[in-house]
C-alpha positions as CSV (number, residue, x, y, z in Angstrom):
1,X,85.2,141.8,86.7
2,X,81.8,142.9,85.5
3,X,82.3,140.0,82.8
4,X,82.9,137.6,85.6
5,X,79.8,138.5,87.4
6,X,77.6,138.2,84.2
7,X,79.1,134.8,83.5
8,X,78.4,133.5,87.2
9,X,74.7,135.1,86.7
10,X,74.4,133.2,83.4
11,X,75.6,129.9,84.7
12,X,72.9,130.3,87.6
13,X,70.3,131.0,85.0
14,X,71.5,127.8,83.0
15,X,71.8,125.5,85.8
16,X,68.1,126.5,86.6
17,X,68.8,126.4,90.7
18,X,65.9,126.5,92.6
19,X,65.7,128.4,95.8
20,X,63.8,126.1,97.5
21,X,64.7,123.4,99.6
22,X,63.5,120.0,98.1
23,X,61.0,118.4,100.7
24,X,62.6,114.9,99.3
25,X,60.1,112.5,98.1
26,X,56.8,111.5,99.3
27,X,56.6,107.9,101.0
28,X,56.0,106.1,104.6
29,X,56.0,107.9,107.7
30,X,58.8,106.6,110.2
31,X,57.3,104.8,113.1
32,X,60.7,104.5,115.4
33,X,64.5,104.2,115.0
34,X,66.3,101.3,115.9
35,X,70.4,101.2,115.8
36,X,72.3,98.4,115.8
37,X,75.9,99.1,116.6
38,X,78.0,96.5,116.0
39,X,81.8,95.5,117.0
40,X,84.6,95.7,114.9
41,X,84.7,92.0,113.9
42,X,81.6,89.7,113.3
43,X,82.1,86.9,115.5
44,X,79.1,84.8,113.6
45,X,81.7,84.6,110.7
46,X,84.0,81.7,111.0
47,X,86.4,83.6,109.1
48,X,86.3,86.2,111.9
49,X,86.2,84.1,115.1
50,X,89.5,83.6,115.6
51,X,91.1,84.9,119.3
52,X,92.7,88.1,118.0
53,X,89.7,89.6,117.2
54,X,87.7,88.3,119.9
55,X,90.4,89.9,122.0
56,X,89.9,93.2,119.8
57,X,86.2,93.1,120.1
58,X,86.7,92.9,124.1
59,X,89.5,95.7,124.3
60,X,87.5,97.9,122.1
61,X,84.4,100.4,123.3
62,X,81.5,100.4,120.8
63,X,80.5,103.9,119.5
64,X,77.6,104.7,121.5
65,X,73.9,104.8,119.9
66,X,73.7,108.2,120.9
67,X,76.8,109.3,118.5
68,X,75.0,107.4,115.7
69,X,72.0,108.7,116.2
70,X,72.9,112.7,116.0
71,X,74.1,112.3,112.5
72,X,70.6,110.5,111.2
73,X,68.9,113.3,109.2
74,X,65.4,111.7,109.9
75,X,63.3,111.4,113.2
76,X,60.0,109.3,114.3
77,X,56.9,111.0,112.5
78,X,59.4,112.4,109.5
79,X,58.5,111.0,106.0
80,X,61.0,108.4,104.6
81,X,63.7,110.0,102.2
82,X,66.4,107.5,100.2
83,X,67.8,110.4,99.4
84,X,68.2,111.7,103.1
85,X,68.8,107.9,104.1
86,X,72.1,107.8,102.4
87,X,73.1,111.0,103.4
88,X,72.9,109.9,106.7
89,X,74.7,106.5,105.8
90,X,77.5,108.8,104.0
91,X,77.9,110.7,107.4
92,X,78.2,108.0,109.4
93,X,81.1,106.4,107.2
94,X,83.0,109.6,106.8
95,X,83.5,109.4,110.7
96,X,86.6,108.0,111.4
97,X,85.8,105.3,113.5
98,X,83.2,104.0,111.4
99,X,83.9,101.4,109.0
100,X,80.5,100.4,107.7
101,X,76.9,101.9,107.8
102,X,73.8,101.5,106.2
103,X,70.5,103.2,106.8
104,X,67.3,101.8,105.9
105,X,63.5,101.6,106.1
106,X,62.1,98.2,107.4
107,X,58.0,97.7,106.8
108,X,58.3,93.8,107.2
109,X,56.7,93.9,110.7
110,X,53.7,96.3,109.4
111,X,55.7,99.1,111.1
112,X,58.2,101.3,109.4
113,X,61.3,100.9,111.3
114,X,64.3,102.9,110.4
115,X,66.9,100.9,110.9
116,X,70.6,101.6,111.2
117,X,73.5,99.4,110.9
118,X,77.1,100.3,111.9
119,X,80.1,98.5,112.6
120,X,83.5,99.8,114.0
121,X,87.1,100.2,113.4
122,X,89.8,100.1,115.6
123,X,90.9,103.5,117.1
124,X,93.7,103.5,119.4
125,X,97.2,103.4,118.4
126,X,99.9,103.9,121.2
127,X,103.7,103.3,121.1
128,X,106.7,104.1,118.8
129,X,106.5,104.0,114.8
130,X,108.4,105.5,112.2
131,X,108.3,107.1,108.7
132,X,110.6,107.8,106.1
133,X,110.7,110.6,103.6
134,X,113.6,112.9,101.9
135,X,116.2,110.5,102.7
136,X,115.3,111.4,106.3
137,X,113.8,108.8,109.1
138,X,111.5,110.3,111.5
139,X,110.6,108.2,115.1
140,X,107.2,108.5,116.5
141,X,106.3,108.4,120.0
142,X,102.8,109.0,121.0
143,X,99.1,107.9,121.3
144,X,96.0,108.8,119.6
145,X,92.5,108.0,119.9
146,X,90.0,108.6,117.5
147,X,86.7,107.7,119.5
148,X,87.3,108.4,123.1
149,X,85.3,106.2,125.1
150,X,83.1,105.8,122.2
151,X,81.9,109.4,122.0
152,X,83.5,110.5,118.9
153,X,86.1,112.7,120.5
154,X,89.6,112.6,118.8
155,X,92.7,112.8,120.8
156,X,96.5,112.8,120.0
157,X,99.7,113.3,121.7
158,X,102.7,112.6,119.3
159,X,106.5,113.7,120.1
160,X,108.7,113.4,116.6
161,X,112.6,112.5,117.0
162,X,114.0,113.4,113.3
163,X,117.4,112.4,111.8
164,X,118.6,115.7,110.6
165,X,115.7,118.5,111.6
166,X,115.1,119.5,115.2
167,X,112.7,117.2,117.3
168,X,109.1,118.6,117.8
169,X,105.9,117.9,119.7
170,X,102.5,117.7,118.4
171,X,99.1,117.7,120.4
172,X,95.5,117.5,118.6
173,X,91.8,117.6,120.3
174,X,88.7,117.5,118.2
175,X,85.2,117.4,119.0
176,X,82.8,117.4,116.0
177,X,79.5,117.9,118.4
178,X,80.2,119.6,121.8
179,X,78.1,117.9,124.0
180,X,75.6,116.4,121.2
181,X,75.2,119.8,119.7
182,X,75.9,121.1,116.5
183,X,79.0,123.0,117.5
184,X,82.6,121.5,116.8
185,X,85.7,122.5,118.5
186,X,89.2,121.7,117.2
187,X,92.5,122.7,119.2
188,X,95.7,122.3,117.6
189,X,99.4,122.6,118.4
190,X,102.5,121.6,116.7
191,X,105.7,122.4,117.6
192,X,107.9,121.8,114.1
193,X,109.8,124.8,113.7
194,X,108.9,124.6,109.9
195,X,105.3,125.0,110.6
196,X,104.8,126.2,114.6
197,X,101.3,126.8,115.1
198,X,98.7,126.8,117.7
199,X,94.9,126.9,117.0
200,X,91.7,127.0,118.5
201,X,88.8,126.8,116.4
202,X,84.8,126.7,117.3
203,X,82.6,126.4,114.6
204,X,78.9,125.5,113.4
205,X,80.0,123.5,110.4
206,X,77.6,122.3,107.4
207,X,76.4,118.8,109.0
208,X,74.0,118.1,105.7
209,X,73.5,119.5,102.5
210,X,70.4,120.8,103.6
211,X,72.1,123.3,106.0
212,X,71.9,126.8,104.9
213,X,74.6,128.7,107.5
214,X,77.7,127.7,108.9
215,X,80.1,130.2,110.9
216,X,83.5,129.8,112.7
217,X,85.7,131.8,115.0
218,X,89.4,131.0,114.9
219,X,92.5,132.6,117.0
220,X,96.1,130.8,115.5
221,X,99.4,131.7,117.4
222,X,102.6,131.4,115.0
223,X,105.9,130.8,115.9
224,X,107.8,129.3,112.9
225,X,111.0,129.8,110.6
226,X,110.6,130.5,107.3
227,X,113.2,129.2,104.8
228,X,113.6,130.3,100.9
229,X,115.1,128.1,98.2
230,X,117.2,128.2,95.0
231,X,118.1,125.1,93.4
232,X,116.8,122.8,96.2
233,X,119.2,124.5,98.9
234,X,117.9,127.3,101.8
235,X,119.9,130.4,101.2
236,X,117.7,132.6,103.1
237,X,115.7,132.3,106.9
238,X,113.5,134.2,109.0
239,X,112.0,134.0,112.1
240,X,108.4,134.7,111.9
241,X,105.8,134.9,114.9
242,X,102.3,136.5,115.0
243,X,98.6,136.0,116.2
244,X,95.7,135.9,113.8
245,X,92.1,136.0,114.8
246,X,89.2,135.4,112.1
247,X,85.3,135.4,111.9
248,X,84.1,134.1,109.2
249,X,80.4,132.9,108.0
250,X,78.5,131.3,105.0
251,X,75.4,131.2,103.8
252,X,73.8,129.2,100.9
253,X,70.2,128.5,99.0
254,X,69.3,126.5,96.6
255,X,67.5,122.8,96.2
256,X,69.3,119.6,97.7
257,X,71.7,119.2,94.9
258,X,72.2,122.9,93.6
259,X,73.4,126.0,95.4
260,X,74.0,129.1,95.8
261,X,76.8,130.5,98.3
262,X,77.9,133.7,99.9
263,X,80.4,134.0,102.7
264,X,82.4,136.7,104.4
265,X,85.9,136.5,106.2
266,X,87.2,139.3,108.8
267,X,90.9,138.8,109.8
268,X,93.2,140.4,112.0
269,X,97.0,139.5,111.9
270,X,99.9,140.8,114.0
271,X,103.1,139.5,112.2
272,X,106.7,140.3,113.9
273,X,109.6,139.4,111.6
274,X,113.2,138.9,113.1
275,X,116.6,137.4,112.6
276,X,116.7,138.1,108.6
277,X,119.7,136.3,107.4
278,X,120.8,135.0,104.0
279,X,123.5,133.5,102.3
280,X,124.8,136.4,99.5
281,X,125.2,136.1,95.8
282,X,122.9,133.1,95.7
283,X,119.3,134.2,94.8
284,X,117.4,137.4,95.4
285,X,114.8,137.3,98.4
286,X,112.3,139.7,99.6
287,X,111.7,139.1,103.4
288,X,108.3,140.0,104.6
289,X,108.2,143.3,106.8
290,X,106.4,143.3,110.4
291,X,102.7,144.4,110.0
292,X,99.3,145.0,112.0
293,X,96.3,144.3,109.3
294,X,92.7,144.0,108.9
295,X,91.4,141.6,106.2
296,X,87.9,141.3,104.8
297,X,87.1,138.9,102.3
298,X,83.7,138.3,100.4
299,X,83.1,135.4,98.3
300,X,80.3,134.1,96.1
301,X,79.7,131.1,94.1
302,X,77.6,128.1,92.6
303,X,78.0,124.5,92.5
304,X,76.1,121.0,92.2
305,X,76.9,118.2,94.1
306,X,76.5,114.1,93.6
307,X,78.0,111.6,95.4
308,X,78.8,108.0,93.9
309,X,80.1,104.8,96.0
310,X,83.0,102.9,94.8
311,X,85.5,100.3,95.9
312,X,89.4,99.9,95.2
313,X,90.2,103.4,94.4
314,X,92.3,104.9,97.1
315,X,91.4,102.2,99.7
316,X,90.3,98.4,99.4
317,X,87.3,96.7,100.5
318,X,85.9,99.8,102.7
319,X,83.3,101.6,100.6
320,X,84.5,104.9,99.6
321,X,82.3,108.4,99.0
322,X,83.3,110.1,96.1
323,X,82.0,113.8,96.4
324,X,81.3,115.0,92.7
325,X,81.0,118.7,93.0
326,X,81.0,121.3,90.2
327,X,80.8,124.9,90.1
328,X,82.4,128.2,90.0
329,X,83.4,130.6,92.7
330,X,84.9,134.4,93.0
331,X,85.7,136.4,95.9
332,X,87.0,139.7,96.7
333,X,89.4,140.8,99.6
334,X,91.0,144.0,101.1
335,X,93.5,144.2,103.5
336,X,94.1,147.5,105.6
337,X,96.5,148.8,107.9
338,X,95.5,148.3,111.1
339,X,97.5,151.5,112.7
340,X,96.9,153.7,109.6
341,X,93.7,153.2,108.5
342,X,95.2,152.7,105.3
343,X,94.8,150.5,102.2
344,X,97.6,148.2,102.1
345,X,96.3,146.0,98.9
346,X,93.4,144.1,97.6
347,X,92.6,140.6,96.4
348,X,90.6,138.9,93.7
349,X,90.1,135.3,92.8
350,X,88.3,133.3,90.4
351,X,88.1,129.5,90.2
352,X,86.4,126.6,89.3
353,X,85.9,122.9,89.4
354,X,84.4,119.7,87.7
355,X,84.1,116.4,88.8
356,X,82.3,113.7,86.9
357,X,82.0,109.9,87.3
358,X,81.0,107.8,84.0
359,X,81.1,103.9,83.8
360,X,84.5,103.4,85.3
361,X,86.0,106.9,84.6
362,X,86.1,108.9,87.8
363,X,87.8,112.5,86.8
364,X,88.5,115.6,88.8
365,X,89.6,119.3,87.3
366,X,89.9,122.2,89.3
367,X,91.7,125.8,88.0
368,X,92.1,128.8,90.1
369,X,93.6,132.8,89.2
370,X,94.3,135.0,91.8
371,X,95.7,138.8,92.2
372,X,97.4,140.7,94.8
373,X,97.4,144.4,93.8
374,X,97.9,147.7,94.8
375,X,97.2,151.2,93.2
376,X,96.7,149.9,90.3
377,X,99.5,147.6,89.8
378,X,99.7,143.7,90.6
379,X,102.1,143.1,93.5
380,X,101.5,139.1,92.8
381,X,99.6,136.6,91.0
382,X,99.0,132.8,91.1
383,X,97.5,130.3,88.8
384,X,96.7,126.6,89.6
385,X,95.4,123.8,87.3
386,X,94.9,120.2,88.2
387,X,93.5,117.2,86.7
388,X,93.1,114.1,88.4
389,X,91.9,110.5,86.5
390,X,91.1,107.4,87.7
391,X,90.1,104.2,86.1
392,X,88.8,101.1,87.6
393,X,87.5,99.0,84.7
394,X,89.3,95.9,86.5
395,X,88.3,94.3,90.1
396,X,92.0,94.2,90.0
397,X,93.6,97.3,88.8
398,X,92.8,101.3,89.8
399,X,95.1,103.6,87.0
400,X,95.3,106.8,89.0
401,X,96.9,109.9,86.6
402,X,97.4,113.4,87.9
403,X,98.7,116.4,86.1
404,X,99.0,119.8,87.8
405,X,100.5,123.5,86.7
406,X,101.5,126.0,89.3
407,X,102.9,129.4,88.7
408,X,103.3,132.3,91.5
409,X,104.8,135.4,90.0
410,X,105.9,138.5,92.1
411,X,106.7,141.9,91.2
412,X,109.9,141.0,92.9
413,X,111.3,137.6,91.8
414,X,111.2,134.9,94.0
415,X,111.0,130.8,93.6
416,X,108.1,130.2,95.6
417,X,106.8,127.0,94.4
418,X,108.6,123.9,95.8
419,X,108.3,120.2,95.3
420,X,110.3,117.0,96.2
421,X,110.1,114.0,97.8
422,X,106.7,115.0,100.1
423,X,104.6,116.4,97.5
424,X,105.1,114.9,94.1
425,X,108.6,113.5,93.3
426,X,109.3,110.4,95.2
427,X,113.0,109.9,95.4
428,X,114.3,113.0,95.6
429,X,115.2,115.7,98.7
430,X,112.1,117.6,100.2
431,X,112.8,120.8,98.2
432,X,114.4,119.4,95.4
433,X,113.1,122.2,92.7
434,X,112.2,125.5,93.0
435,X,110.7,128.4,90.5
436,X,107.9,130.3,89.6
437,X,106.1,127.7,87.5
438,X,105.9,124.3,88.1
439,X,104.7,121.1,86.2
440,X,103.9,118.1,87.8
441,X,102.7,114.9,86.5
442,X,102.4,111.5,88.5
443,X,101.1,108.0,87.4
444,X,100.1,104.7,89.6
445,X,98.9,101.6,88.6
446,X,97.6,100.2,92.0
447,X,97.1,96.3,92.1
448,X,94.8,94.6,94.5
449,X,96.3,91.1,95.1
450,X,93.3,90.0,97.1
451,X,95.9,88.8,99.8
452,X,94.9,89.1,103.1
453,X,96.9,88.7,106.6
454,X,94.9,89.1,109.8
455,X,92.1,90.9,107.8
456,X,94.7,93.5,106.3
457,X,94.9,93.2,102.6
458,X,97.8,93.8,100.5
459,X,98.7,95.7,97.5
460,X,101.2,96.4,95.1
461,X,102.0,99.9,93.0
462,X,103.6,100.7,90.1
463,X,104.6,104.6,90.0
464,X,106.1,107.3,87.6
465,X,106.9,110.8,88.9
466,X,107.9,113.9,87.1
467,X,108.4,117.5,87.2
468,X,110.3,120.4,86.5
469,X,110.5,124.1,87.6
470,X,111.5,127.3,85.9
471,X,112.0,131.1,87.0
472,X,111.7,134.4,84.9
473,X,112.1,134.0,81.4
474,X,113.1,130.5,81.1
475,X,111.1,128.0,79.4
476,X,110.0,124.5,80.1
477,X,112.1,122.0,78.0
478,X,112.6,118.3,77.7
479,X,115.9,118.3,79.8
480,X,114.8,119.7,82.5
481,X,112.2,117.3,83.5
482,X,113.5,115.6,87.2
483,X,111.9,111.9,87.2
484,X,111.8,109.2,89.1
485,X,109.9,105.4,88.8
486,X,109.8,102.8,91.2
487,X,107.1,100.4,93.1
488,X,106.1,99.7,96.7
489,X,103.4,98.0,98.9
490,X,99.9,99.5,99.9
491,X,98.6,97.3,103.2
492,X,95.3,98.3,104.2
493,X,94.3,97.4,107.9
494,X,91.0,99.0,107.3
495,X,89.7,97.6,110.7
496,X,92.8,97.0,112.7
497,X,94.2,100.6,112.3
498,X,93.3,104.2,112.2
499,X,95.6,104.4,109.4
500,X,93.6,103.6,105.6
501,X,96.6,102.8,104.1
502,X,99.9,102.0,105.1
503,X,102.5,103.0,102.2
504,X,106.3,101.6,101.3
505,X,107.7,102.8,98.4
506,X,111.1,102.1,96.6
507,X,112.0,104.9,94.0
508,X,114.6,105.3,91.2
509,X,115.5,109.1,91.1
510,X,117.2,109.5,88.0
511,X,118.9,112.8,88.2
512,X,120.5,111.6,91.5
513,X,121.2,108.3,90.2
514,X,119.9,106.4,93.1
515,X,117.8,104.8,95.0
516,X,115.3,105.7,97.9
517,X,113.1,104.5,100.1
518,X,110.2,106.2,102.1
519,X,107.6,105.0,104.1
520,X,104.1,106.6,105.1
521,X,100.2,106.8,105.7
522,X,98.1,107.2,103.0
523,X,98.2,107.1,99.3
524,X,100.8,109.4,98.2
525,X,98.3,111.3,95.8
């Protein structure tokens, strides 16, 4: 542990972090701010001036100027900074109801006017829809609005009807800035028996790179069923009910791009495990026990952040802001029995991330190692390493490759790592592979055809997915690979839907010898 701390301290020195918040470059003083909040479609364009787009603009409630203005990091009387102007535009583009945003200084009239130009996107979805994954079709009945009455609040009510599994409802409410103040509120309920939780979080997040302090208060009620898998089939179950309350705070210091941060989290958990059941002679299972405990976790780290604007990576025409953050962090935790006030176990984790963009190459790499230990003995260790690479040297094609390795080793062996259709292996059941160690590889060629239908752009992909999992003393081997290949459509209704990408894939699962169709929202990875 001392060695890890010395490494972090030396890296701080090498990075040359300046413990002052940058005031930004000197420049002209802003006299006024003018916000031009535009509709979804520009009807001055011959291409967009059609009846459907005119109707969309008429039915749509524009984002209020006050909602746009509160994201700006400069005010009249401030010195203009191109860095803060770009961060303001980036914050606006990251809002799910804003399609495009620019922030510029206009001095042509003799005054220094900060001009903010935005265009909205369609944010209301209501009625039936369907998705298909792992051989199961799920029907959705609901309504979702990402910009309620133009004030930036998100509301969603859904009911999911599943072909095989139990039906459930889901409710979400999110306000990024309560009454315009720098506080957020997130209320969520998911009745899915495999997830089963209700939560409420009040927080003051980091709204800009210059913010130093953030905190959150969270309450969670859990009511779910845990399943345990071996060779893709569930063989044990238990009900998991509990309540969790947590308070966390983070503080960071440094210059605009480089930060040192510390955070502290306290959590109270009360868990009740019931209805334990299993099929004998299949695999060993360790059910969790009833528990009431406190958790205290402290974290420390350093990171440097840059941003790059690109197109045709995960989306189509819409500007994509990629965050390039590199750094290291470590955390220490202690779990204490709330009844007996005795130590249960301690935790230690160490992680790193690297993100780089050079010419036409975009690279993300990360690793994390975590330990749970008590009385000098390891209870559990985990390790994850992943690398995601994009190549976009051509306007019509982006190549994406993902490689990931995971391990989860416990004192009493348990196959806790799962992979299938929904998380890395298209064409296979949801939990086709399980084990203590897992390798995943994905390759996609994303072709941007230039075909457009009613402002929705059409693309195609060709993909290969592969994975294998092992347990205990088993070793990875060529014959253990489960792989699939196939092709799919990508539809980008970037202005007319609250979904960036609609995905339709047809995959050939080699181990199963069959084709499988999946339909969902967003890129697969």
